[in-house]
N, C-alpha and C positions, 0 to 999 in steps of 0.2 A: 504494500500500500504506500502511496506517495506521502511525503511529509511536508510538501509545500502547498499551502492553501491560499486562495484569494480572499479578498476583503469580505465578500458576501458569505463565503463559507465560514470564515471566522465569526461573523455576526451570528450565523446560525448556531455555531458551537456555543457561543456565550449564552444564548437564549436556552438552548437544549440543556446545557449543564445546570443552569439555574432551575429549570423545570424538573429535570431528573432528580436533583437533590431535594427539591421541595415535595414533589408528588410521587417520586419513585419512577423507575423505568416503565413498569406496567401501567402506572397511573397517568402516564404522559403519552399523548397521541401526536402523530405527525401534524394533525390539524392544530393542536394546541401550540406546537412549536412555530408553525407557519403564521398563525394568528398573532402570537407574541412578537415574532420577528417582522411582522407586517410584510410578508411575502406570500406568493402563491404556493399552494401545496405542491404543485408540479415542480417547482424549483428545488424543493428539498429532495424529491424523488430523482430529479435530473442529476443533482450533485452526488447523492449518496445511495439511491436505490431503495433503501429500507431504513426503518428505525434502528435495526441492529447494526447495519453498516454505518449509520450516522454515529452511533455510540462508539463503534470501533475506530472510526476516523477521529472522533473527539479525543479518545484515549491516546491515540498516536500523536495527535497535535500537542497534548498536554505532557507527554512523557518522552518523546523521541530524543529531545536534546539531552536528557540525562545520560544516554548512551555515550554521547560525545564527552561529557564531563567525566564519566568513569574511565573512558579510554585515555583521556588526558591525565587523570590521576595515576593510572598504572605506570605511565612514563616518567612520573616525577621521581627525583633522586632523594627519596625519604624512606625511612624504615617501614616494613610491612605493617606494623601495628599502628603507625601514624596514618598509613593509607586506609586502614580499616576505620580508624576514628574519623577521618575525613569522609569516607563513604557513608558512615552513619549520619554525620552532619548533613550531607547532601540528601539522603533519604528522608530524614525527619523534616528538614526544611521544605522539601518538595511536597511531602504529604500534607504538612500543616498549612501550606499555602494553597492546596488543592483538595481540601477535605471532602467536598461534595462528590467529585468524580471518583476519588479513591474509595469512599464509602459505598458508592454504587457498585464499583468493580468487585471489591472484596467481600461484600455482604449480600448483595442482590444477585451476583453472578457467580455464586459458589457451586451451582449445580453443573453436572457434566454436560447437560444439553446446552446450557447457555455458554459455558466456557468454550465448548467446541466451536461456537459461532464467533469467537474473538481471536482468530488466528493471528492477526497482526500484533495484538497485545501479547499473545503467547510468545511470539518471536522476540518481542522486546524484553519480556521476562527472562527468556533463555539467554539473550545477549547480556543482560545485567548480571545473571547468575554466572556466566562465563567470566565476566570481569572480576567478580568476587572470588571465583575459583583461582584465577590467575594470581591475585594478591595473596590468598592463603597458601597456595602452592609455593610461591616465592618465600614466604615465611617458613614453610616446612623445609625447604631446601637449605635454608640458613640455620635450621635447628632451633628456631624461635617458637614455632607453632607445633602443636601436637599433631601426630600422624593420624589419630583416630577421630578427627573432627568430621562430623556429618555436615558437609558444606551446604547441601540444600535446605537444612533446617536453620541456618543462620538468619536468612532473610525473614522467615516467619517469626523468629524470636524478636527481631528488630520491630517489624510491623505490628506483631501481636501486642507488644508492650505499649506501643504508641496508641493503638486503637482501643485497648482496654482503658487506658487513661482518658482518652477522649470520649468514649461512650459513657463513661462515668463522670463526665465533666462537672455536673452540679455537686456531686459528692466531694470531689477533689478541690473544687473551688472553695467549698465551705471548710473542709479539713485543713487546707493550706493557706486560707485567707487570701485567695486569689480573686478579689472582688472587682477587678476590672479586666477587660479583654487584653489590655497591655500586660498586666501582671501574669495572666494565664499564658500568653504567648511567650513571654520572657522565661517563664518557668520551664516551658517545653524546650525552648532554645538552649537554656543553660543546664538546669537541673535534670530534667528527664533525659536529655541527650547524653549528659555525663553518666547517668545511671546505666543507660543502655550500652554505652561504650565500656563501662566497667564490667557489665554482665558478659558482653561478647569477649572481652579480654580474658575473663576468667575461663571461658570455654576454650579459648585458643592457646593460651600460654601454659607451659608446663608448670606444675606446682613446684615451689621452691622448697 
């Protein structure tokens, strides 16, 4: 799937993301999107073909540049554990800035039937996993990282911790006195990210 989109397609993405996040994928129709975007229904079909393909294109639009950032990170002359820390920062920042679309992907599209319809997104996930594998294998070759790491479970550990925190946002806001959106986002950027980094480090590094 292409990753360069025109102005009209990007306008449709913005409307679709808002509606998908508010009403859910099943609760949003092509007619709803066209009406909100003030365009003809036929234009959505012309650009994307179906609601599923629209979602797939939206995901690619929102996530494809992460691949470039990860590839650049791999080439940096820093230690593997620092690369892992940077990767976690990239992941958490990206998810927190795109909560709506990630919530749709990871919670409404967990079934086999729907996941099979998101081939482009699956390819992006495979590419991101490959970048993670490259970093971990570098650390293993240097004798820094454990050999028995189950690499495919690292990403779910990162994302699962973030999503558990966010799903229980009111609870943690009250518990941690995060009474403004700025305090909440800063806590994610600093404290939650550091916690996840420490967790992943504990999984990767040999015990002393």
